[in-house]
C-alpha positions in Angstrom: 0.0 0.0 0.0 1.2 3.5 -0.8 2.6 5.0 2.4 1.4 8.5 1.3 -2.2 7.2 1.3 -1.8 6.4 5.0 -0.9 9.9 6.0 -4.5 11.3 6.0 -5.7 8.4 8.1 -2.8 9.0 10.5 -3.6 12.7 10.8 -7.3 11.9 11.4 -6.5 9.3 14.1 -4.1 11.8 15.8 -6.8 14.5 15.7 -9.3 12.1 17.3 -6.8 11.2 20.0 -6.1 14.8 20.7 -9.8 15.6 20.9 -10.4 12.7 23.3 -7.5 14.0 25.4 -8.9 17.5 25.3 -12.3 16.1 26.4 -10.8 14.3 29.3 -8.9 17.4 30.4 -12.1 19.5 30.0 -14.1 17.0 32.1 -11.3 16.9 34.7 -11.2 20.7 35.1 -14.9 21.3 34.3 -16.8 18.3 35.6 -20.5 18.1 34.9 -23.8 16.9 36.4 -27.3 17.0 34.9 -30.6 18.6 36.0 -34.2 17.8 35.1 -37.5 19.7 35.9 -41.0 18.2 36.1 -44.1 20.4 36.2 -46.6 18.8 38.7 -48.5 21.9 40.0 -52.0 21.0 38.8 -53.4 24.5 38.4 -50.2 26.4 37.5 -49.7 27.8 34.0 -46.9 26.6 31.7 -43.5 27.8 33.0 -40.1 28.9 32.0 -37.0 27.8 34.1 -34.2 30.2 34.5 -30.7 29.2 35.5 -28.6 32.2 36.8 -31.1 34.5 35.2 -31.0 32.9 31.7 -33.9 30.9 30.3 -32.9 27.3 30.1 -36.3 25.5 29.8 -39.2 27.2 28.1 -43.0 26.6 28.1 -43.0 23.5 30.2 -46.6 22.5 30.8 -48.3 20.4 33.4 -47.4 16.7 33.5 -44.3 17.4 31.3 -40.6 16.7 32.0 -37.8 18.9 30.6 -35.5 15.9 30.2 -32.0 16.1 31.6 -29.8 19.1 30.7 -26.0 18.6 31.1 -24.5 21.4 33.2 -21.1 22.2 34.8 -21.0 21.5 38.5 -21.4 24.5 40.7 -24.0 26.8 42.3 -27.1 27.9 40.4 -29.8 30.3 41.1 -33.0 28.6 39.8 -36.2 30.5 39.1 -39.4 29.0 37.8 -41.4 31.6 36.0 -45.1 31.3 35.4 -46.3 32.3 32.0 -49.1 34.7 32.9 -51.2 37.0 30.7 -49.9 40.6 31.0 -46.5 39.6 32.3 -44.7 36.5 33.6 -44.1 36.1 37.4 -41.6 34.1 39.4 -43.4 31.4 41.3 -40.4 29.4 42.6 -37.0 30.8 43.6 -34.2 28.5 44.6 -31.0 30.4 45.2 -27.6 28.7 45.4 -28.7 25.2 44.3 -25.5 23.1 44.3 -25.0 20.7 41.4 -22.5 18.0 42.2 -20.2 16.1 39.9 -22.0 13.1 38.2 -25.3 14.0 40.0 -28.7 13.8 38.3 -31.2 15.5 40.5 -34.8 16.2 39.5 -36.7 19.3 40.6 -40.4 18.8 40.8 -42.8 21.8 41.0 -45.6 20.6 43.3 -48.7 21.8 45.1 -51.4 24.2 43.9 -50.2 27.5 42.4 -51.1 29.4 45.6 -48.7 27.2 47.6 -46.3 26.1 44.8 -43.0 24.8 46.0 -40.0 22.7 44.7 -39.0 19.2 45.9 -35.7 17.7 44.9 -35.5 14.0 44.0 -32.3 12.1 43.5 -32.2 9.3 41.0 -32.1 5.7 42.2 -28.9 4.6 43.8 -29.3 1.2 42.2 -27.5 0.2 39.0 -30.1 -1.8 36.9 -28.9 -4.8 35.0 -30.1 -5.6 31.4 -33.2 -7.2 32.7 -34.0 -4.6 35.4 -35.3 -1.1 35.9 -34.4 1.1 38.8 -37.2 3.1 40.2 -37.7 6.2 42.4 -41.4 6.7 43.2 -42.5 10.2 44.2 -45.8 11.4 45.7 -46.4 14.7 43.9 -50.3 14.7 44.0 -51.7 17.3 46.4 -55.2 15.8 46.0 -54.0 12.7 48.0 -52.5 12.2 51.4 -50.8 9.2 52.8 -51.2 6.1 50.5 -50.1 2.5 50.2 -48.6 1.4 46.9 -48.9 -2.2 45.7 -47.2 -4.0 42.9 -49.4 -7.0 42.0 -49.9 -9.5 39.2 -52.2 -8.2 36.5 -55.9 -8.6 37.6 -55.1 -9.4 41.2 -56.8 -7.6 44.0 -54.6 -6.1 46.8 -56.1 -8.7 49.3 -53.2 -10.8 50.5 -50.5 -8.5 49.2 -48.3 -6.4 51.4 -47.7 -2.8 50.2 -44.4 -2.3 48.4 -44.2 1.0 50.3 -46.2 3.7 52.0 -45.7 7.4 51.5 -47.3 10.8 51.9 -47.4 13.9 49.7 -43.9 15.2 48.7 -42.3 11.9 49.9 -40.0 9.8 47.6 -39.0 6.2 47.9 -36.0 4.6 46.2 -37.5 1.2 45.2 -34.2 0.0 43.9 -33.7 -2.3 40.9 -36.7 -4.5 39.9 -37.0 -7.2 37.3 -38.7 -6.0 34.2 -41.9 -7.6 33.1 -45.6 -7.1 33.4 -46.8 -5.6 36.6 -49.9 -3.7 37.9 -49.5 -0.7 40.1 -52.3 -0.1 42.6 -52.5 2.9 45.0 -54.8 2.5 48.0 -56.0 4.5 51.0 -56.7 1.9 53.6 -58.5 -0.9 51.8 -59.8 1.3 49.0 -58.0 1.3 45.7 -57.9 4.9 44.3 -55.7 4.1 41.3 -55.1 1.0 39.2 -52.6 1.2 36.3 -53.8 -2.1 34.7 -51.1 -4.3 33.2 -47.9 -2.4 32.5 -45.0 -3.9 30.6 -41.7 -2.5 32.1 -39.6 -4.3 29.5 -39.3 -1.2 27.4 -37.4 0.5 30.2 -34.9 -2.3 30.8 -31.6 -1.0 31.9 -32.9 2.5 32.7 -33.5 4.6 35.8 -37.0 6.0 36.1 -38.9 8.4 38.3 -42.5 7.4 38.7 -44.4 10.5 39.9 -48.0 10.5 41.1 -49.7 13.7 40.0 -53.3 15.0 40.1 -55.7 14.0 37.3 -56.5 17.2 35.3 -60.1 17.0 34.0 -63.4 15.5 34.9 -63.0 12.5 32.7 -59.7 11.5 34.3 -61.1 12.2 37.7 -64.1 10.0 37.1 -61.7 7.0 37.0 -59.1 8.1 39.6 -58.0 11.3 41.3 -54.4 10.7 40.3 -52.4 9.4 37.4 -48.7 8.4 37.2 -45.9 9.9 35.1 -43.1 7.5 34.1 -40.2 9.9 33.6 -37.2 8.8 31.6 -34.0 10.7 30.9 -35.7 12.6 28.0 -39.5 12.3 28.3 -42.6 11.6 30.4 -45.2 9.0 29.7 -48.7 9.4 31.3 -50.1 6.2 32.9 -53.8 6.8 33.5 -56.1 4.5 35.6 -57.1 1.5 33.5 -60.7 2.4 33.7 -60.2 5.9 32.2 -62.7 6.6 29.4 -63.2 9.4 26.9 -65.3 12.6 27.4 -67.4 13.6 24.4 -70.0 16.2 23.6 -71.8 17.1 20.4 -73.1 20.5 19.3 -75.7 21.1 16.7 -74.7 24.2 14.7 -75.9 23.3 11.2 -78.5 26.0 10.3 -80.4 24.0 7.6 -80.2 20.4 8.9 -83.7 20.7 10.4 -85.1 21.9 7.1 -83.4 19.2 5.2 -84.5 16.4 7.6 -88.0 17.7 8.2 -87.2 18.4 11.8 -84.7 17.3 14.5 -82.0 14.8 13.6 -80.5 11.9 15.4 -76.8 10.8 15.7 -75.6 7.2 15.6 -72.1 6.0 16.7 -70.3 2.8 15.6 -66.9 1.4 16.1 -65.6 -1.7 14.3 -62.5 -1.7 16.4 -64.6 -1.9 19.6 -67.0 -4.4 18.0 -69.8 -1.8 18.5 -72.6 -1.9 16.0 -74.4 1.4 15.3 -76.2 2.7 18.3 -78.3 5.8 18.7 -76.2 8.3 20.5 -78.5 11.3 20.4 -82.2 11.4 19.8 -84.2 14.4 18.6 -81.2 16.7 18.2 -82.2 20.2 17.2 -80.4 23.4 16.1 -78.2 25.0 18.9 -78.6 21.9 21.2 -75.5 20.6 23.0 -75.5 17.0 24.3 -75.1 16.1 27.1 -74.8 19.8 28.1 -72.6 22.9 27.7 -70.6 22.0 30.8 -70.5 18.2 30.9 -69.4 15.3 28.7 -70.8 11.8 28.0 -68.4 9.0 28.9 -67.5 6.6 26.1 -64.7 3.9 25.7 -61.5 5.0 24.0 -61.2 4.0 20.4 -62.1 4.8 16.8 -65.6 6.0 16.0 -67.7 6.7 12.9 -70.8 9.0 13.3 -73.9 9.1 11.2 -76.5 11.9 11.1 -80.0 10.9 10.1 -83.6 12.3 10.2 -85.3 11.4 13.5 -86.6 8.1 12.2 -84.7 5.7 14.4 -83.0 4.2 11.3 -79.3 4.6 10.4 -80.4 3.6 6.9 -81.7 7.2 6.5 -78.2 8.7 7.2 -77.5 11.9 5.3 -73.9 12.1 6.6 -71.2 9.6 7.6 -68.1 11.0 9.3 -64.6 9.8 8.7 -63.1 7.6 11.4 -62.3 9.7 14.5 -59.9 8.6 17.2 -60.8 9.3 20.8 -58.0 8.8 23.3 -58.4 7.8 27.0 -58.5 10.7 29.4 -59.1 13.2 26.6 -62.2 15.4 26.2 -63.6 16.2 22.8 -66.3 18.4 21.2 -67.8 17.4 17.9 -69.6 20.3 16.1 -72.2 19.5 13.4 -71.7 22.5 11.2 -72.2 23.6 7.6 -75.2 23.2 5.4 -76.9 20.0 4.3 -78.6 21.6 1.2 -75.9 23.9 0.0 -72.3 25.0 0.7 -70.3 25.1 2.8 -70.9 21.4 3.0 -72.2 19.8 6.2 -69.6 18.0 8.4 -68.2 17.4 11.9 -65.7 19.8 13.3 -63.8 17.8 16.0 -61.7 19.5 18.6 -59.8 18.4 21.7 -60.8 20.4 24.8 -58.0 21.1 27.2 -60.1 21.6 30.4 -57.3 21.9 32.9 -58.2 24.8 35.2 -55.3 27.3 35.4 -55.6 29.6 38.4 -53.8 32.5 36.8 -55.8 32.8 33.6 -59.0 32.1 31.7 -58.5 30.0 28.5 -60.7 30.8 25.5 -61.0 29.3 22.1 -63.3 30.2 19.3 -64.9 28.3 16.5 -66.5 29.8 13.4 -69.6 27.8 12.7 -71.8 30.5 11.1 -71.7 29.9 7.3 -73.9 33.0 6.6 -71.3 35.3 8.0 -68.5 34.4 5.6 -65.0 35.6 6.7 -65.2 37.7 9.8 -63.0 39.7 12.2 -63.1 38.9 15.9 -62.4 41.6 18.5 -61.9 40.8 22.2 -61.6 44.0 24.4 -62.0 44.9 28.0 -65.6 45.3 29.0 -66.8 48.8 28.2 -63.6 49.9 26.5 -65.4 50.3 23.2 -69.0 50.4 22.0 -70.1 48.0 19.2 -70.3 50.9 16.8 -66.7 51.9 17.6 -65.5 48.4 17.0 -67.3 48.3 13.7 -65.9 51.7 12.8 -62.3 50.5 13.3 -61.6 52.4 16.5 -60.7 49.3 18.6 -57.5 48.6 16.8 -56.6 45.3 15.2 -58.8 42.3 15.7 -57.7 39.3 17.7 -58.7 37.2 14.7 -58.6 38.8 11.2 -60.4 37.3 8.2 -61.5 34.4 10.3 -62.9 31.7 8.0 -65.9 29.3 8.5 -64.8 26.0 9.9 -61.7 27.4 11.7 -61.1 26.5 15.3 -58.4 28.5 17.2 -56.0 27.4 19.8 -56.7 28.4 23.3 -55.9 32.0 24.1 -54.8 32.9 27.7 -56.6 35.9 29.1 -56.3 37.6 32.4 -59.3 37.2 34.7 -61.8 40.0 34.1 -64.8 41.1 32.0 -64.6 41.2 28.2 -66.6 42.2 25.2 -66.5 39.9 22.2 -67.6 41.3 18.8 -67.7 39.4 15.6 -67.7 41.8 12.6 -68.9 40.7 9.2 -69.0 43.1 6.3 -68.4 46.1 8.5 -71.3 45.2 10.8 -71.2 43.7 14.3 -73.0 40.4 13.7 -72.4 39.0 17.2 -72.2 41.2 20.2 -71.3 39.7 23.6 -70.8 42.3 26.3 -69.5 41.9 29.9 -68.5 38.2 29.6 -67.0 37.4 33.0 -63.8 35.3 32.8 -62.4 33.9 36.1 -59.1 32.3 36.8 -59.5 28.6 36.0 -62.3 29.1 33.4 -61.9 27.2 30.1 -64.4 28.6 27.5 -65.2 27.6 24.0 -67.2 30.2 22.0 -68.9 28.8 18.9 -70.2 31.4 16.6 -73.5 30.3 14.9 -75.8 31.9 12.3 -79.5 32.2 12.0 -81.7 29.1 11.4 -82.2 28.6 7.7 -84.3 29.2 5.7 -86.8 30.8 8.1 -84.6 32.5 10.7 -84.2 36.2 10.9 -81.1 37.3 9.0 -79.8 39.2 12.0 -80.1 36.2 14.4 -76.5 35.5 14.9 -75.3 34.2 18.3 -72.8 32.2 20.3 -73.0 28.7 21.8 -70.8 29.0 24.9 -69.2 25.9 26.3 -67.2 25.8 29.6 -65.4 23.4 31.9 
């Protein structure tokens, strides 16, 4: 082989060796640890985490983990900053936090926002083998006090089992290295089981160290099954483990202005699911324009899975269906609103607008989303102003500044907008005229609102009869 062809390889090898040596020197003189943050304050807003005044983690929401960040050892001033309408605020301040060489602590923000505080959890001291997982279990759910935790075979009751451990709110237990496999985690107060994970296969976590954190459930659907859920927190992510009996929350809104005219009266809604082996069943009977089922503030409980919906005249026969939806996937613990919108007899075409409702109550804000379901209005501008700041005529005349939503099209659903608690006027302007005028809408901290703009009943409704269907948590 030509010796000159070896030269580039030799240079590259030398460079790698020098780099490795430099890394070793760097690690020797600048040793590192790592830090992770978990958001477990059930009514706190998303947060930013600042290290020595500089944002290191941004927009961390409830039941989320930042994953580990590698840092030089030393002292850090840590601030957790709540993202609040009108200006962020420091909710946790930890001066002089000392990060040691090779350490991997986790800071968990716990308790309700009025009493929010940090707890520091060390990773398990055990070194898991290839067929093991090392667990630290933390009680971060303020809704629960002292509990017993059982690890049982799938399907077993806790009778005859001894608790794996007992702990109270803010306590942590290093459970050590456990053999991976299928296990069921049950949490009990006395003899009453308040959470059951169902069968969990820990094989996917073989060789890893996990923090299992109990946190509050965050909506009525989760709470109906259990007041808590678990987070399985790896080095980089967090997996939610809801109670095995957790269902889906669903509500349906009738916002199709001409469906009654096309059907000769109210309609009915059928649901079917081949994946669940469910033949079509009548979900809603005698469903009329502007109705919400089960109500504007509640949800009906259904099993998680894929569903197809049919809308038919009120004849008790799916064979008369005038609309069949695409397959919609409903996930356990989630809450959904399906809006029957559009026109049956003309355009825009009738269909279901499906949206996920994030009903977690955040104490520092109201959360508002808006759906345009009024086909007669066309594209509109939506203004949200402080109550009494502008009259409807001033808004229509352009004196209220830029709209919150400009050229807002039929069928569009916004993300949630965080607003400070207070009273608001909402105006929907179509063609230079205020078509919808809501004045003095009171929004409190913790409110989650969904405003659905709807038009007049067709063909007989008054042209000016625009309005809003307001849903809340």
